[in-house]
N, C-alpha and C positions, 0 to 999 in steps of 0.2 A: 562454124567460123573460127573456133579456137584452134583447130588444126592448121588453118591457113596462117593465122597470126604467129603461132609457135614456130613455124618454119622460117619466118622472117626474122625472128629474134636470134641474137648472137650467143653462142655457147663456148665452152672451153675448146671444143674441137674446131670451131670456126676461127677462134682467135689463134689457135695453134697453126691452122692452115694459112691465115693471113700473114703471120709473123715469118713463116718459112717460104713464102712465095713473093715474087716481086709485085710492085704496085699495079702493073698492067693486068696481072692475073686477078688482083683484087677487084678490078672493074667488072670483069666477067662474072666472078663469084657473087659479088653483091647485087649485080643486076639480076642474076638468076634467083636471088632471094627476094626480089621485088623492090629493091632500092633504085632511086634515080641518082645520077651524078649531078649534084647541085653546083659544084665548083671543081674545076680541073686546071691545075697549073703545072705544066710539064717542066718549066724552068726551076721552080722551087721543089718539085716532086711532092706536092701537096694535093690531096683529094678530099672532097666533102661529099658524103652521100646522105640522102634524106629518104625517110619512109614515114608515111602517115598510116597509123594503125586504126582498126575499128574502135569506136568509142572516143575518138578525138585525141588519142595519144600519139606520140611520135618517137622515132629513133633517128638521131643524126650521128653519123660516124665520120670522124676525121682521121685520115691516114697521112703520116709524114714520113717520107723516106730520108734517112740521114746516112749517106754512104750505103752500106749493105744492111743496115738495121731499119726496122719499121716501128713507128710509134703509133699507137691507136688510142683514140678518145671516143667514147660513146656518151652522147648527151641524150637523155631520155626522160620521159615522165611516165613510162610504162612500168608498173610494178612487176609484171611478169618478166621483163627483161632483167631487172635487178635480181629477182629470185632465181632465174635461169642461170645467170653467171655464178651466183653463190652456190647453187646446188651442183652445177656441173664441175666446179673446181674443187668441191669438198673432198673428193677422194684423192686429189693431187696436192693437197695443202702441205706445205713444209712448215709454215709459220703464219699466224694471223695476229692482228693486234689493232689498237686504236691509238692514234696520235693526233691531238688537237682536232677532234671531230672528223677525222679521216680514217676510214676503215682501211687497213693495209693487209695485203695477202702476199705471201711468197709462195709461188706455185711451181711444182715440178714441171720441167720441160717447157716453161712459159716465161717466167720472170716475176715481176711484181705488178700487182693490181692495186690501185688506189681508188677508193670510192668515197665521194662526198655527197651527202644528202641535204637538200635545202627545201624550204617551203616554196611553193609555187607563187608566182606573181601573176595576177592577183591571187591572194590566199585562197586555197581550197583544201579543206581538211582531208579530203579523199585522195589528194594527189601530192606527190613530192617530185622534185627535180633531182635526178641522179646523174652525177658526173663520174664516169668510170674511165680511168686512165690506165693503159697497159704499157708497161715499159718492159720490153723483151729482154731476156737474159743476154748478156754481152756475147755469149757464145752462139746465139741464134742469129744466123744471117739469111737474108732472102736469096733463094735460088733464082737464076735467070731462067 
């Protein structure tokens, strides 16, 4: 089962692909990874994707197109998703730090990643909520 859930999680390469392609290609890409489109608004160019993982955890991905740039937010309570992002960006790190309980990473060929970790509601010592925001470098634009 671990192999299946791992392919559904988002890594450095997946984020790079999403940032460099338009929002319509994101639909195809994320559906192939097992996500469903939870909300689609073509007027505002916003998308929300949802995935329920084994063990009752989830990944929710929001994409927002602003001009030719894409902004990504991953809301998850899956520890493996948090770990996969941190491990997959480690070799591309330019700078990392902490600012007011937010982990910040500047990543080569990607941009900035901001991670906030909160306790789950209701409280569960074995689970945390991870809010991962990706702001692509201003030089990265989506291809049509």
